[in-house]
C-alpha positions in Angstrom: 0.0 0.0 0.0 1.4 3.4 -1.0 -0.9 6.3 -0.3 0.9 9.6 -0.2 -0.8 12.0 2.2 -3.4 9.5 3.4 -3.5 11.1 6.9 -4.4 14.4 5.4 -7.0 13.0 3.0 -10.6 14.0 3.6 -12.2 11.9 6.3 -14.9 10.6 4.0 -12.2 9.3 1.6 -10.3 7.6 4.5 -13.5 6.0 5.7 -14.4 4.9 2.2 -11.0 3.3 1.5 -11.2 1.4 4.8 -14.8 0.1 4.3 -14.3 -0.8 0.7 -11.0 -2.7 1.5 -12.7 -4.4 4.4 -15.6 -5.6 2.3 -13.4 -6.6 -0.6 -11.2 -8.8 1.7 -14.2 -10.2 3.4 -15.6 -11.3 0.0 -12.2 -12.9 -0.9 -12.2 -14.8 2.4 -15.8 -16.1 1.8 -15.6 -16.8 -2.0 -12.0 -17.5 -3.1 -11.0 -21.0 -3.6 -7.8 -20.6 -1.5 -9.1 -17.9 0.9 -6.3 -15.5 -0.2 -6.3 -12.2 -2.0 -3.8 -9.8 -3.5 -4.6 -6.2 -2.5 -3.0 -3.0 -3.9 -3.8 0.5 -2.9 -2.0 3.4 -4.4 -2.7 7.1 -4.7 -2.1 10.7 -3.9 -4.0 14.0 -4.0 -3.2 14.7 -7.6 -4.1 11.3 -9.1 -6.7 10.0 -6.6 -6.8 6.5 -5.2 -6.8 3.1 -7.0 -7.7 0.0 -5.0 -7.3 -3.4 -6.6 -8.2 -6.8 -5.1 -7.8 -10.1 -6.9 -8.5 -13.6 -5.7 -8.6 -17.1 -7.2 -11.9 -18.8 -7.8 -12.8 -22.3 -8.8 -14.9 -20.8 -11.6 -17.6 -18.2 -12.1 -20.1 -20.2 -10.1 -18.0 -19.7 -6.9 -19.3 -16.2 -6.7 -22.9 -17.0 -7.5 -23.5 -18.3 -4.0 -23.4 -14.9 -2.4 -26.2 -12.4 -2.1 -24.2 -9.8 -4.1 -24.9 -7.1 -1.5 -21.1 -6.7 -0.7 -20.3 -5.7 -4.3 -23.4 -3.5 -4.5 -22.2 -1.8 -1.3 -18.7 -1.3 -2.7 -20.1 0.2 -6.0 -22.5 2.5 -4.1 -19.8 3.7 -1.7 -17.4 4.4 -4.6 -20.1 6.3 -6.4 -21.0 8.4 -3.3 -17.3 9.4 -3.3 -17.4 10.4 -7.0 -15.6 7.2 -8.1 -16.4 3.9 -9.6 -15.9 0.1 -9.0 -15.5 -2.5 -11.7 -15.6 -6.3 -11.3 -14.3 -8.9 -13.8 -14.0 -12.7 -13.8 -11.4 -14.2 -16.0 -9.1 -17.3 -16.0 -10.5 -18.4 -12.6 -9.7 -15.1 -11.1 -11.9 -12.4 -9.6 -10.7 -8.8 -10.0 -12.1 -5.7 -8.2 -10.8 -2.3 -9.3 -12.0 0.8 -7.5 -11.0 4.3 -8.5 -11.7 7.3 -6.2 -11.0 11.0 -6.6 -9.1 12.5 -3.7 -11.9 15.1 -3.4 -12.1 18.4 -1.6 -10.9 18.6 2.0 -13.4 18.3 4.8 -14.8 21.7 5.9 
């Protein structure tokens, strides 16, 4: 993880990064075939934040057992912060990519 200036980031962004990461890792623990995940968080005030989580699956059906509310919550939280979240499944891998703007400082 490399976030330049994280401690001076707006509180909403800090909280969003924490909650999105928490949910993404919880999903990996519940749904990955080996209960492991790769997580990368990078960013700074000029470029915003990019969070990526990848985990192995035994196939697309592995993720069908969940309710989907975790991913919905991640997308909604990212959108509330002015960002976006994308999910892909390929080659027995699940990939989550979240992009968030740094945003204005808290008042």
